[in-house]
LOGU-765615 format. One record per residue (C-alpha): residue number from 0; residue in three letters; x, z, y. Coordinates in Angstrom, 3 decimals. Each point is the difference from the previous one (the first is absolute). Last residue first. Example, Ala and Ser with C-alpha at 12.3 -4.5 7.8 and 13.67 -1.06 7.14 Angstrom:
% LOGU-765615
<node><nr>1</nr><rest>SER</rest><X>13.670</X><Z>7.140</Z><Y>-1.060</Y></node>
<node><nr>0</nr><rest>ALA</rest><X>-1.370</X><Z>0.660</Z><Y>-3.440</Y></node>
END
This chain:
% LOGU-765615
<node><nr>169</nr><rest>LEU</rest><X>113.786</X><Z>104.107</Z><Y>109.899</Y></node>
<node><nr>168</nr><rest>GLU</rest><X>-2.532</X><Z>0.303</Z><Y>-2.792</Y></node>
<node><nr>167</nr><rest>HIS</rest><X>-2.834</X><Z>2.525</Z><Y>0.129</Y></node>
<node><nr>166</nr><rest>GLY</rest><X>-2.199</X><Z>-2.330</Z><Y>2.050</Y></node>
<node><nr>165</nr><rest>THR</rest><X>-2.098</X><Z>-1.052</Z><Y>-2.967</Y></node>
<node><nr>164</nr><rest>HIS</rest><X>1.710</X><Z>-3.179</Z><Y>-1.043</Y></node>
<node><nr>163</nr><rest>PRO</rest><X>-1.143</X><Z>-2.724</Z><Y>-2.362</Y></node>
<node><nr>162</nr><rest>LYS</rest><X>2.232</X><Z>-3.017</Z><Y>-0.605</Y></node>
<node><nr>161</nr><rest>LEU</rest><X>-1.561</X><Z>-3.010</Z><Y>1.648</Y></node>
<node><nr>160</nr><rest>GLY</rest><X>-1.161</X><Z>-3.127</Z><Y>-1.816</Y></node>
<node><nr>159</nr><rest>THR</rest><X>-3.429</X><Z>0.482</Z><Y>1.543</Y></node>
<node><nr>158</nr><rest>LEU</rest><X>-2.370</X><Z>-0.068</Z><Y>-2.976</Y></node>
<node><nr>157</nr><rest>LYS</rest><X>2.408</X><Z>0.836</Z><Y>-2.813</Y></node>
<node><nr>156</nr><rest>GLU</rest><X>2.062</X><Z>2.621</Z><Y>1.877</Y></node>
<node><nr>155</nr><rest>GLN</rest><X>-2.960</X><Z>1.636</Z><Y>1.690</Y></node>
<node><nr>154</nr><rest>ALA</rest><X>-2.026</X><Z>-0.024</Z><Y>-3.192</Y></node>
<node><nr>153</nr><rest>GLU</rest><X>2.768</X><Z>1.617</Z><Y>-2.042</Y></node>
<node><nr>152</nr><rest>LYS</rest><X>0.503</X><Z>2.693</Z><Y>2.644</Y></node>
<node><nr>151</nr><rest>MET</rest><X>-3.729</X><Z>0.680</Z><Y>0.204</Y></node>
<node><nr>150</nr><rest>GLY</rest><X>-0.275</X><Z>0.223</Z><Y>-3.785</Y></node>
<node><nr>149</nr><rest>SER</rest><X>2.870</X><Z>2.508</Z><Y>-0.185</Y></node>
<node><nr>148</nr><rest>VAL</rest><X>-1.521</X><Z>2.050</Z><Y>2.798</Y></node>
<node><nr>147</nr><rest>VAL</rest><X>-3.355</X><Z>0.036</Z><Y>-1.814</Y></node>
<node><nr>146</nr><rest>GLN</rest><X>1.642</X><Z>1.159</Z><Y>-3.239</Y></node>
<node><nr>145</nr><rest>GLU</rest><X>1.853</X><Z>2.762</Z><Y>1.845</Y></node>
<node><nr>144</nr><rest>ALA</rest><X>-3.201</X><Z>1.078</Z><Y>1.745</Y></node>
<node><nr>143</nr><rest>ASN</rest><X>-1.860</X><Z>0.730</Z><Y>-3.227</Y></node>
<node><nr>142</nr><rest>SER</rest><X>-2.694</X><Z>-1.341</Z><Y>-2.332</Y></node>
<node><nr>141</nr><rest>TYR</rest><X>0.157</X><Z>-3.733</Z><Y>0.679</Y></node>
<node><nr>140</nr><rest>PHE</rest><X>-2.492</X><Z>-2.257</Z><Y>-1.787</Y></node>
<node><nr>139</nr><rest>TYR</rest><X>0.653</X><Z>-3.712</Z><Y>0.524</Y></node>
<node><nr>138</nr><rest>LYS</rest><X>1.349</X><Z>-0.730</Z><Y>-3.500</Y></node>
<node><nr>137</nr><rest>TYR</rest><X>-2.725</X><Z>1.850</Z><Y>-1.886</Y></node>
<node><nr>136</nr><rest>ASN</rest><X>0.630</X><Z>-0.957</Z><Y>-3.653</Y></node>
<node><nr>135</nr><rest>VAL</rest><X>3.780</X><Z>0.145</Z><Y>0.501</Y></node>
<node><nr>134</nr><rest>ASN</rest><X>-0.326</X><Z>3.631</Z><Y>1.152</Y></node>
<node><nr>133</nr><rest>GLY</rest><X>2.345</X><Z>0.814</Z><Y>2.843</Y></node>
<node><nr>132</nr><rest>ASN</rest><X>3.655</X><Z>-0.313</Z><Y>0.921</Y></node>
<node><nr>131</nr><rest>LYS</rest><X>-0.051</X><Z>-3.756</Z><Y>0.765</Y></node>
<node><nr>130</nr><rest>ASN</rest><X>-3.044</X><Z>0.468</Z><Y>2.219</Y></node>
<node><nr>129</nr><rest>THR</rest><X>-0.778</X><Z>-3.639</Z><Y>0.682</Y></node>
<node><nr>128</nr><rest>ILE</rest><X>1.060</X><Z>-2.875</Z><Y>2.232</Y></node>
<node><nr>127</nr><rest>GLU</rest><X>-0.673</X><Z>-3.037</Z><Y>-2.220</Y></node>
<node><nr>126</nr><rest>PRO</rest><X>-3.636</X><Z>-0.011</Z><Y>1.130</Y></node>
<node><nr>125</nr><rest>HIS</rest><X>0.952</X><Z>-1.310</Z><Y>3.454</Y></node>
<node><nr>124</nr><rest>VAL</rest><X>-3.300</X><Z>-0.191</Z><Y>1.906</Y></node>
<node><nr>123</nr><rest>LYS</rest><X>-0.028</X><Z>-2.828</Z><Y>2.550</Y></node>
<node><nr>122</nr><rest>GLY</rest><X>-0.871</X><Z>1.036</Z><Y>3.566</Y></node>
<node><nr>121</nr><rest>ASN</rest><X>2.322</X><Z>-2.428</Z><Y>1.803</Y></node>
<node><nr>120</nr><rest>SER</rest><X>2.361</X><Z>2.857</Z><Y>0.918</Y></node>
<node><nr>119</nr><rest>ASP</rest><X>0.507</X><Z>0.719</Z><Y>-3.696</Y></node>
<node><nr>118</nr><rest>LEU</rest><X>-2.263</X><Z>2.403</Z><Y>-1.821</Y></node>
<node><nr>117</nr><rest>PHE</rest><X>0.821</X><Z>3.198</Z><Y>-1.873</Y></node>
<node><nr>116</nr><rest>LEU</rest><X>-2.401</X><Z>1.948</Z><Y>-2.169</Y></node>
<node><nr>115</nr><rest>ILE</rest><X>-0.556</X><Z>3.698</Z><Y>-0.543</Y></node>
<node><nr>114</nr><rest>ARG</rest><X>-2.782</X><Z>1.048</Z><Y>-2.337</Y></node>
<node><nr>113</nr><rest>PRO</rest><X>-1.761</X><Z>3.362</Z><Y>-0.152</Y></node>
<node><nr>112</nr><rest>ILE</rest><X>-2.048</X><Z>-0.741</Z><Y>-1.899</Y></node>
<node><nr>111</nr><rest>TYR</rest><X>-0.884</X><Z>-2.143</Z><Y>-2.983</Y></node>
<node><nr>110</nr><rest>GLY</rest><X>-1.522</X><Z>-3.470</Z><Y>0.505</Y></node>
<node><nr>109</nr><rest>GLY</rest><X>2.087</X><Z>-1.916</Z><Y>-2.483</Y></node>
<node><nr>108</nr><rest>ASP</rest><X>3.269</X><Z>-1.842</Z><Y>-0.475</Y></node>
<node><nr>107</nr><rest>PRO</rest><X>0.071</X><Z>-2.246</Z><Y>3.073</Y></node>
<node><nr>106</nr><rest>SER</rest><X>-2.548</X><Z>2.058</Z><Y>1.965</Y></node>
<node><nr>105</nr><rest>TYR</rest><X>0.493</X><Z>-1.202</Z><Y>3.581</Y></node>
<node><nr>104</nr><rest>ALA</rest><X>0.393</X><Z>-3.652</Z><Y>-1.063</Y></node>
<node><nr>103</nr><rest>GLU</rest><X>-3.422</X><Z>0.321</Z><Y>-1.653</Y></node>
<node><nr>102</nr><rest>ASP</rest><X>-1.676</X><Z>-0.245</Z><Y>3.439</Y></node>
<node><nr>101</nr><rest>LYS</rest><X>-2.709</X><Z>2.678</Z><Y>0.331</Y></node>
<node><nr>100</nr><rest>PRO</rest><X>2.023</X><Z>1.849</Z><Y>2.634</Y></node>
<node><nr>99</nr><rest>GLU</rest><X>-0.269</X><Z>3.812</Z><Y>0.060</Y></node>
<node><nr>98</nr><rest>GLU</rest><X>-1.622</X><Z>1.028</Z><Y>3.280</Y></node>
<node><nr>97</nr><rest>GLU</rest><X>-2.864</X><Z>1.568</Z><Y>-1.976</Y></node>
<node><nr>96</nr><rest>ASP</rest><X>2.087</X><Z>3.065</Z><Y>-0.917</Y></node>
<node><nr>95</nr><rest>GLU</rest><X>3.156</X><Z>0.196</Z><Y>2.105</Y></node>
<node><nr>94</nr><rest>LEU</rest><X>2.454</X><Z>-2.665</Z><Y>1.069</Y></node>
<node><nr>93</nr><rest>ASN</rest><X>3.130</X><Z>1.030</Z><Y>1.941</Y></node>
<node><nr>92</nr><rest>VAL</rest><X>2.142</X><Z>-2.874</Z><Y>1.281</Y></node>
<node><nr>91</nr><rest>MET</rest><X>3.553</X><Z>0.468</Z><Y>1.300</Y></node>
<node><nr>90</nr><rest>VAL</rest><X>1.728</X><Z>-2.933</Z><Y>1.708</Y></node>
<node><nr>89</nr><rest>PHE</rest><X>3.496</X><Z>0.553</Z><Y>-1.232</Y></node>
<node><nr>88</nr><rest>ASN</rest><X>3.530</X><Z>0.812</Z><Y>1.218</Y></node>
<node><nr>87</nr><rest>HIS</rest><X>-1.196</X><Z>3.012</Z><Y>2.018</Y></node>
<node><nr>86</nr><rest>ALA</rest><X>-1.477</X><Z>1.361</Z><Y>-3.256</Y></node>
<node><nr>85</nr><rest>LEU</rest><X>3.577</X><Z>0.543</Z><Y>-1.243</Y></node>
<node><nr>84</nr><rest>GLU</rest><X>0.326</X><Z>2.990</Z><Y>2.334</Y></node>
<node><nr>83</nr><rest>SER</rest><X>-3.305</X><Z>1.591</Z><Y>-1.068</Y></node>
<node><nr>82</nr><rest>ILE</rest><X>0.792</X><Z>-0.650</Z><Y>-3.656</Y></node>
<node><nr>81</nr><rest>GLU</rest><X>3.407</X><Z>1.672</Z><Y>0.462</Y></node>
<node><nr>80</nr><rest>LYS</rest><X>-1.491</X><Z>3.013</Z><Y>1.756</Y></node>
<node><nr>79</nr><rest>SER</rest><X>-2.287</X><Z>0.601</Z><Y>-2.939</Y></node>
<node><nr>78</nr><rest>GLU</rest><X>-2.685</X><Z>2.565</Z><Y>0.884</Y></node>
<node><nr>77</nr><rest>ALA</rest><X>-2.866</X><Z>-2.515</Z><Y>0.156</Y></node>
<node><nr>76</nr><rest>PHE</rest><X>0.852</X><Z>-1.648</Z><Y>-3.334</Y></node>
<node><nr>75</nr><rest>LYS</rest><X>0.368</X><Z>3.236</Z><Y>-1.948</Y></node>
<node><nr>74</nr><rest>PRO</rest><X>-3.067</X><Z>1.408</Z><Y>1.771</Y></node>
<node><nr>73</nr><rest>LYS</rest><X>-2.118</X><Z>-3.063</Z><Y>-0.892</Y></node>
<node><nr>72</nr><rest>LEU</rest><X>1.154</X><Z>-0.598</Z><Y>-3.592</Y></node>
<node><nr>71</nr><rest>ALA</rest><X>-2.023</X><Z>2.849</Z><Y>-1.546</Y></node>
<node><nr>70</nr><rest>LYS</rest><X>-3.189</X><Z>-1.011</Z><Y>1.830</Y></node>
<node><nr>69</nr><rest>CYS</rest><X>0.428</X><Z>-3.577</Z><Y>-1.228</Y></node>
<node><nr>68</nr><rest>ALA</rest><X>0.511</X><Z>1.234</Z><Y>-3.579</Y></node>
<node><nr>67</nr><rest>GLY</rest><X>-3.188</X><Z>2.072</Z><Y>0.302</Y></node>
<node><nr>66</nr><rest>CYS</rest><X>-2.118</X><Z>-2.885</Z><Y>1.312</Y></node>
<node><nr>65</nr><rest>TRP</rest><X>-3.163</X><Z>0.940</Z><Y>1.954</Y></node>
<node><nr>64</nr><rest>THR</rest><X>1.123</X><Z>-1.409</Z><Y>3.372</Y></node>
<node><nr>63</nr><rest>LYS</rest><X>1.149</X><Z>-3.259</Z><Y>-1.569</Y></node>
<node><nr>62</nr><rest>HIS</rest><X>3.295</X><Z>-1.844</Z><Y>0.341</Y></node>
<node><nr>61</nr><rest>VAL</rest><X>1.592</X><Z>-3.381</Z><Y>0.710</Y></node>
<node><nr>60</nr><rest>ILE</rest><X>3.407</X><Z>0.106</Z><Y>1.735</Y></node>
<node><nr>59</nr><rest>VAL</rest><X>1.172</X><Z>-3.248</Z><Y>1.535</Y></node>
<node><nr>58</nr><rest>MET</rest><X>3.570</X><Z>-0.611</Z><Y>1.196</Y></node>
<node><nr>57</nr><rest>VAL</rest><X>0.366</X><Z>-3.103</Z><Y>2.149</Y></node>
<node><nr>56</nr><rest>PRO</rest><X>3.166</X><Z>-1.987</Z><Y>0.713</Y></node>
<node><nr>55</nr><rest>LEU</rest><X>1.147</X><Z>-0.482</Z><Y>3.602</Y></node>
<node><nr>54</nr><rest>GLY</rest><X>0.153</X><Z>-3.443</Z><Y>1.634</Y></node>
<node><nr>53</nr><rest>SER</rest><X>-1.487</X><Z>1.429</Z><Y>3.208</Y></node>
<node><nr>52</nr><rest>ALA</rest><X>-2.881</X><Z>-2.410</Z><Y>0.658</Y></node>
<node><nr>51</nr><rest>LYS</rest><X>-0.879</X><Z>-0.615</Z><Y>-3.655</Y></node>
<node><nr>50</nr><rest>ALA</rest><X>0.393</X><Z>3.696</Z><Y>-0.793</Y></node>
<node><nr>49</nr><rest>GLU</rest><X>-2.228</X><Z>0.968</Z><Y>2.951</Y></node>
<node><nr>48</nr><rest>LYS</rest><X>-2.749</X><Z>-2.335</Z><Y>-1.137</Y></node>
<node><nr>47</nr><rest>LYS</rest><X>0.243</X><Z>1.248</Z><Y>-3.589</Y></node>
<node><nr>46</nr><rest>GLY</rest><X>-0.121</X><Z>3.610</Z><Y>1.173</Y></node>
<node><nr>45</nr><rest>ASP</rest><X>-3.019</X><Z>-0.608</Z><Y>2.218</Y></node>
<node><nr>44</nr><rest>ASP</rest><X>-1.913</X><Z>-1.486</Z><Y>-2.934</Y></node>
<node><nr>43</nr><rest>LEU</rest><X>1.119</X><Z>2.700</Z><Y>-2.445</Y></node>
<node><nr>42</nr><rest>THR</rest><X>-0.754</X><Z>2.853</Z><Y>2.393</Y></node>
<node><nr>41</nr><rest>ARG</rest><X>2.981</X><Z>1.624</Z><Y>1.652</Y></node>
<node><nr>40</nr><rest>TRP</rest><X>2.018</X><Z>3.200</Z><Y>-0.328</Y></node>
<node><nr>39</nr><rest>HIS</rest><X>2.700</X><Z>1.103</Z><Y>2.465</Y></node>
<node><nr>38</nr><rest>ILE</rest><X>1.741</X><Z>2.759</Z><Y>-1.956</Y></node>
<node><nr>37</nr><rest>LYS</rest><X>0.132</X><Z>3.421</Z><Y>1.648</Y></node>
<node><nr>36</nr><rest>ASP</rest><X>-3.452</X><Z>0.790</Z><Y>-1.429</Y></node>
<node><nr>35</nr><rest>GLY</rest><X>1.314</X><Z>0.097</Z><Y>-3.530</Y></node>
<node><nr>34</nr><rest>PHE</rest><X>-1.665</X><Z>-0.874</Z><Y>-3.295</Y></node>
<node><nr>33</nr><rest>GLY</rest><X>-2.856</X><Z>2.475</Z><Y>0.438</Y></node>
<node><nr>32</nr><rest>ARG</rest><X>-2.468</X><Z>-2.479</Z><Y>1.417</Y></node>
<node><nr>31</nr><rest>GLY</rest><X>2.762</X><Z>-1.445</Z><Y>2.172</Y></node>
<node><nr>30</nr><rest>ASN</rest><X>-2.715</X><Z>-1.051</Z><Y>2.451</Y></node>
<node><nr>29</nr><rest>ASN</rest><X>-0.333</X><Z>3.582</Z><Y>1.211</Y></node>
<node><nr>28</nr><rest>ALA</rest><X>1.193</X><Z>-0.438</Z><Y>3.579</Y></node>
<node><nr>27</nr><rest>ALA</rest><X>-2.381</X><Z>-2.931</Z><Y>0.519</Y></node>
<node><nr>26</nr><rest>VAL</rest><X>-2.902</X><Z>2.015</Z><Y>-1.445</Y></node>
<node><nr>25</nr><rest>VAL</rest><X>0.763</X><Z>2.964</Z><Y>2.271</Y></node>
<node><nr>24</nr><rest>GLN</rest><X>0.372</X><Z>-2.252</Z><Y>3.050</Y></node>
<node><nr>23</nr><rest>HIS</rest><X>-3.303</X><Z>-1.769</Z><Y>-0.776</Y></node>
<node><nr>22</nr><rest>PHE</rest><X>-1.752</X><Z>3.377</Z><Y>-0.366</Y></node>
<node><nr>21</nr><rest>TYR</rest><X>1.343</X><Z>1.092</Z><Y>3.407</Y></node>
<node><nr>20</nr><rest>SER</rest><X>-1.324</X><Z>-3.158</Z><Y>1.647</Y></node>
<node><nr>19</nr><rest>LEU</rest><X>-3.335</X><Z>0.403</Z><Y>-1.771</Y></node>
<node><nr>18</nr><rest>SER</rest><X>-0.257</X><Z>3.624</Z><Y>1.176</Y></node>
<node><nr>17</nr><rest>PHE</rest><X>0.904</X><Z>-0.932</Z><Y>3.576</Y></node>
<node><nr>16</nr><rest>LEU</rest><X>-2.604</X><Z>-2.771</Z><Y>0.030</Y></node>
<node><nr>15</nr><rest>VAL</rest><X>-2.659</X><Z>2.347</Z><Y>-1.407</Y></node>
<node><nr>14</nr><rest>GLN</rest><X>0.844</X><Z>2.694</Z><Y>2.569</Y></node>
<node><nr>13</nr><rest>LEU</rest><X>-0.131</X><Z>-2.566</Z><Y>2.808</Y></node>
<node><nr>12</nr><rest>SER</rest><X>-3.439</X><Z>-1.113</Z><Y>-1.132</Y></node>
<node><nr>11</nr><rest>SER</rest><X>-1.211</X><Z>3.602</Z><Y>-0.071</Y></node>
<node><nr>10</nr><rest>PHE</rest><X>1.273</X><Z>0.574</Z><Y>3.558</Y></node>
<node><nr>9</nr><rest>LEU</rest><X>-1.731</X><Z>-3.155</Z><Y>1.222</Y></node>
<node><nr>8</nr><rest>ALA</rest><X>-3.264</X><Z>0.959</Z><Y>-1.726</Y></node>
<node><nr>7</nr><rest>ILE</rest><X>0.193</X><Z>3.521</Z><Y>1.434</Y></node>
<node><nr>6</nr><rest>ASN</rest><X>0.747</X><Z>-1.348</Z><Y>3.478</Y></node>
<node><nr>5</nr><rest>VAL</rest><X>-2.855</X><Z>-2.503</Z><Y>-0.247</Y></node>
<node><nr>4</nr><rest>ARG</rest><X>-2.343</X><Z>2.763</Z><Y>-1.148</Y></node>
<node><nr>3</nr><rest>CYS</rest><X>1.022</X><Z>2.146</Z><Y>2.965</Y></node>
<node><nr>2</nr><rest>SER</rest><X>-0.506</X><Z>-2.982</Z><Y>2.321</Y></node>
<node><nr>1</nr><rest>PRO</rest><X>-3.556</X><Z>-0.380</Z><Y>-1.304</Y></node>
<node><nr>0</nr><rest>MET</rest><X>-0.780</X><Z>3.675</Z><Y>0.864</Y></node>
END
């Protein structure tokens, strides 16, 4: 009888381990949080470390799960082939809910959401890179993919000195 209990305990432990492993894979595959699972997203700390090591600029998107404007931007962002291609030229950081930094540098003109900010490879926020086609009162609010693409191109040029390319050029 004791060996039966050991077998049941062992089997149950294996089930738990398998379930946790599967859960981890699902979470890892869903780190886009609606903004695109084909983009390699990082946390802010990991993103800053990677930017410093790689020399790439950082794009940070700050959003909330309950935000209507955030929910509206997600499919536009996720379905944009151009954003996905330009993302290779950045370290992409996706901050949701309580992950929003408390540092005022991440809310240069207010705490509205969603906000998209660009940092240089040393982790410094560049508040001069704004949505030139958006509302002047909410400079870091982007409502469509075209605005995001424009911001990404501006950031790439200003922060790396390189003209942006998406792979469409020959």
